[in-house]
N, C-alpha and C positions, 0 to 999 in steps of 0.2 A: 214346656215353652216351645212355641213354633220354631221351626227351622228357618234359617236364613234364607230369604228369597233369592233365586238366582238373578243375575243381571238381565237375563232374557225375560223372566217373568216380570220384573219391574218395567223393563223397556216396553213390553206389550201393554201394560197398564198406562204408562205415560203417553204412548201413542194413542191409545183409545180416548184418554182424557183430553188430548189436543182437539179431537174431533167432536167431543160432546160437551165441552166446557162452555155452554151457554149460561145466561142468567147472571152475569156480572160476578164480581169476587165472592159474594155471599154464596151463591150457587156453586161456584168452582170449589171453594173451600169445603162446602158441604159434601160434594162428590168425593173429594179426597179423604175426608173424615169417614165417610160411609165405608169406602173401600179399604183404606189402610188401617183404620182403627177397628171399626165395627166388624167388618167382614174377614179380612186377612189376619188381623192382629199382628201386623208387622211393627207398628208403632203404638205406644200407649197414649192414652188421652192426655196425660200430664206432659209428656214430651211433645206431642203434637201442639198443644196450647203454648208451651214454652217457645217453640219454633215460630208459631204464629204471632206471638207478642213481639218478637224481634223484628219480624218482617213488617208488622204494622208500623214500627217506628221508622223504618227505612223510607227514603224516597223511592218511588217506583211502584209497579203493580204488585200488590202484596200476594195475590194468588200465585202469580208466576214465580215470585221469589220464594213463597213457601214450597212450591213444588221442587225448586232448585235445592232448597235447604233439606227437605226430606229425602230427595235423591241422594244428597251428599251423605246424610245419616246412614242410608242403606248401604251405599257402595262407593263412598269417597268422592273425590273430584270428578271422576268419570261418570258416576251415577248422577251427580248434580248437573253436570253439563247436558247429559242425555235428557233428564227431566225437564230442565228449563227450556232446551231447544225444542223438544217435541211439543211443549205446551203452546208454543207460538208458531211452529212450522205450518200446520194445517190452516190456520187463520191467515198467515202471510200469503200462502199460495192462493187461497180463496179470494182474499182482497186484491192480489195482483190481477187475477182474471176478472173480478168485478170492476176494478179501475180501468182496465183495457176496454171492457164492454161499455163502461160509462162514457169515456171520451170518444168512442167510436159511434155509439148509437144514442148518446144522451141528448142530442138536438132533435130527435124525432118527436113530434108532438105528443104521441101517446106514451112515449117513455118519460117525457118531462112531466106528463100528467101524473104518473105514478109517484114521482118525487114530490109533486105539489101535495099529494095526499100524505106522504111520509113526513114532511116537514112539520106540520102541527103535531103529529104523534111524537116527534123527537123532542119538541118543546115540552110536551107533557112528561116524557121520560125524565128529561133534565130536572123538572119541577119535583117529581116524585124522588129522584135522587137527592135533591136539596133537602127535602123533608127528612129523608132517612139519615143523611149526614147530620142534620141539625139535631135529631133526637139522640144520636150517639154522642155528639160533641158539646152541645150547649148544656153544660152540667150545672151552671149557676148564673146569676145575674153578671158575674165577672166575665164568663165566656160569651154571654150575649153581647156584652160591650165590646169584646174583642172582635166579634163578627160584624158589628155595626161599624166600628172603626176601619176594618179591613175593606168593607164595601165602600165606605166614603172615600178612602184613599184610592182605590182603583177606578171608581166610577166618576168621581168629581175631579180628582187630581191626576188621574192617569199614572199613578205610581206603579212601576212594573211589579208583576207577581213575585219574582224571586226576591225583591227587596222587602216585600210584605211578609214572606215566609221567614227571611232572616230577622226581620223586626220581631215576629212572633216568637222566634226562638230565643232571642235576647231578652224579650219581655218575660218569657217563662223562667229563664235562668235568674233574672233579677228578683222577680216576685217570689220564686221559691226560696231564695236566700232570706227574704224578710217575712216569709210565711203568710203572704197575702192571698194565696190561691188555695183551693181545696185539693188535697191529694187524690189522684185517681187510683182506682184499684185497691182501695182499702177494704177491710173486711176480714172476717175470719175464714181461714182456709179449712176446707173439709179434711177430715182424718183420712189418711190414705190407706186403702185396703191393700196390704202388702202382697197377699196371695193373688189378688186379681191383678195387681200391677206386674207381677212377675210372670203372668200368663201371656205377656206380649214379648215379641222378639227383642225390640228396643224399648226399655222401660226406665224408670227412675233410678233403678239399681244397676243398670248396665254400666260396664266400665267405660270411662271417657275415651272417646276417640283419640288415638295418638297422632297428633298433628304437629308435634314439635313445639318449641317455645313460640307463642304468638308474637313476642317482641322481634323475633327473627323472621318468622314465616310471613307475617303481614307486610313488612317492607319489601320482602321479595316478591310477593304476589302483586303488590301495588306497582312495582317496577314492571312486571310483566304486563299488567294492565295499561300502563302508559305506553309501552312499546307497541302493544296491539292497537292502541288508539292513534298513535302516530303513523303506523305503516300505511293506511289507506290515504292519509292526507299527503304523504310523500308520493304515493303512486299517482294521485291526481295532479300533483305538481309537475311530475314527469310527462304524463300522457295526455293531460287535458289542455285545451286552448282556452278554457274559461276556468282557471283555477280559483278565481275569486267566488264563484258561485258554489263550487264544491267545499271550499273552505267555510264559507258562510253557512252552508246546510249542515256541515259536520259540527261546527261550534254551537250552532243554534240548538240542534237536537240533543247534543250532549248536555247543554245547559238545561234544556226542558227536562231531561231525565234526572238531573241532579235536584230538581225542585218539585218533583211530583209527589209531594206529601198529600195524603188524603185521597188517593185515587186519581183516575184520569180526568174526572170532571174538574178537578182543581187546576190542572195545568192547561186545559183546553181554552180558557179565557186568554191565557198568555200566548198560547200558539196561535189562536185565532187573531188576536190583536196584532201580533208582530208579522205573521205570514201573509195576513190580508192587507193591513194598513201600511206596513213598513216595506216588506219585500214585494207585495203584489204577486205572490206565487199562485193565488186563487182568490175568488171573491167570497163574500159571506154566504151566498147561496150554495156555492160549491162546498163550503165548509160543512153547512148543514146536510148537504147530500152525503158527504163523507161520514158524518155521524150516523146517518141512516144505514149506510153500508156497514159501518163498524158494529152497529147494534144487531145486524142480521147474521153475523159471523161468529164462530166460537173464538175462545181466547180472550185476553184482556182488552178492555175497551181502549186502552192506550195505543192499540193497534190502528185507531184512527189516524195517528200521527204519520204512519206509512202511507196512507192516502194523500195526505198533505205533501209528503215527500215526492210521491208519484206525480202529482199536479205541478209541483215546483219544477221538476226535471222536464215534464211534458210542455209546460207553458214557456220555460226558459230557453228551450232548444227547438223552437219552431214546430211545436206539436209533434214531437218525436216519441213514439211509444218506447223505443229502445232507451232513450234518455230518461223517460219517465219511470221505466223498470229500474234503471240504475239509480235514480233518485230514491225509489222506494226501498231498494236493498241498502243503500247508504243510510237512509233514515233508520231502518230496522237495526242496523249494526250499531250506530252511535246512540240509539235509544236504550238498547238492551245490554250493551257491554258493561255500563255501570252497574246494572242490576245484578249481573253474574259476579261482578268484582266484589260488590258489597257482601253478597252471601258467602262466596267461596273464601274470601279473605276474612270475613267477620265471624262466620260460624264457629271455627275452632275457639275463638275467644269467648263468644257467647255461651258456648257449651260449658264454660268454667263458671258461669253465673247462674243465678235464679232470677225470678221476676224483679225488675227494678222499677220501683214506684216513682222515682224521679223521672224516668224515661217516659212512664205512662203520663205523668203530669205534663211533660213537655208536649207530647203527642196530643193531649186534649186541647192545649191552647193552639197548636198549629192547626188542628182540624176545625177548631172554632173559627180561626181566620179563614179557613177554606170555605166555610158556609157563606161568608160575605163575598168571596171571590165567585163562588158558583151562582150566587144570586145576580152578580154582574153579568155572568155568562148568559143567564136566562133572559135578562133584559136585552142584551146585545144581540142574541139570536132572534128573540121574539120581535124586536123592532123591525127587523127585515121581513119577517113573515106576516106580521099583523098590519104593517104600513108599508107595503112594497112601492118602489119608486114608480112602477108602471101605472099605479093608481093615483099618482101624484100625491102620495102621502095620506090618502083616505083609508079608512080601516078596511081590512079584508075580512068582512064578517063571517064568511064560510070558514076561513082558517081559524078565526077566534072560536067559533062554535065547535069545530072538530078538535081543537086543543082541549076544550072544556070536556067534551065527551070522552076524549082519550084519557084525560086525568082521572075521571071517575071510573072508567073501565079498568085502568091499571092500579089505581090506589084504593078505591072503594071496593071494587068487585074482584080485585086480584087476578085479572085475566093475564094469561101468560104473555110476556112482553113480545116474544117472537111471533106468536099467533096474532097479537094486535098489530104488529108491523105489517103482516100479511093483509089483514083487514083494511088497514089504512091505504095500502097500495091499491087494493080493489076499489076503495072509495074515491081515490084520485082518478082511476081509469073511468068509473061510472060518472063521475062529475064532468070529466072531459067529453064522454059520449053524449051526455044530456045537453051540455052547452053547445055541442056541434051537431 
């Protein structure tokens, strides 16, 4: 059996992962599996999947939470914190730098032209994400119906995203009781190769981590989480002349973190709708630019929210980069604090269980609702790109054409997303040079 990795060995991997974790959650999870399971044999495949199943049920970025969970398995709470923090730190620093460059140089025509090329590509990326989520979650006519109802609720009735998720959870619970929905995750399990399983440091036969009685430890950890949540708000109350803004941003991104079922694309419509139309922290074009920036950086796509936080602070305090930076850090803190709390408080409990088919069924209904919500996001963002106000509502045929080209490049020909973003930036620049 492999020796236990030292904290230093694990930390070096988590830091490396933070810089190379491109490609969305699927790519990030694949990198962790390749290194931790296939290469180092620190964690067996069965334990890796058990952790992933739990993280998939949680709200929040599943890859970041999986890193936190696996770090906890290897080195306890300290290991979980290191893994989770290093997963997002490189992306945070890169996005901070890009956000400062964006507000400083974004109004230069050639810089704006780059984003004009990126926006249609981002629409295509969202459409590809919609198809991928749909393939995984639309398991039956029932799930298709859930997706259609969710779309109708948010598109026609402007029902807030959190209420749609809550409704999906209640629907799942009620329909499970009466047996009206197919159970997810059914099927025969493979016979476990005991010798192979024991060749991993952490495996199915490893002793359970001694974390105390969950009934006692979880309330204590929740109390610590609540204190950590309150401290920054109290500091803003004492030192800020505009406490209302900081209270709003803290509550808003905490709420966003708690309803991020199904990945970042699920919560983006909610964030875009509220931050653009209600709080006016940024406009829809800046939201698209933020998505483009988020797609070019490593880490979870939910990091786009920190760009929103930067723009909120920047625009609310007379274009202050310092306040924008504080807004970005505040957003990061309140977005990811629940993610750490869910894993570090829940992991000891979930380690006492095996795969829960009822939880899988609940997740299937929630992610089916997410398909409808992401479709709404696609229409919301596409409307501004395809029918811009400067053209008096007339179609932008060039943007439509580049979106179609981008879709086929990404979906049909499987061109690397990051590479295509570079191609789209060049396309925007070339278009600008030709038209001028």
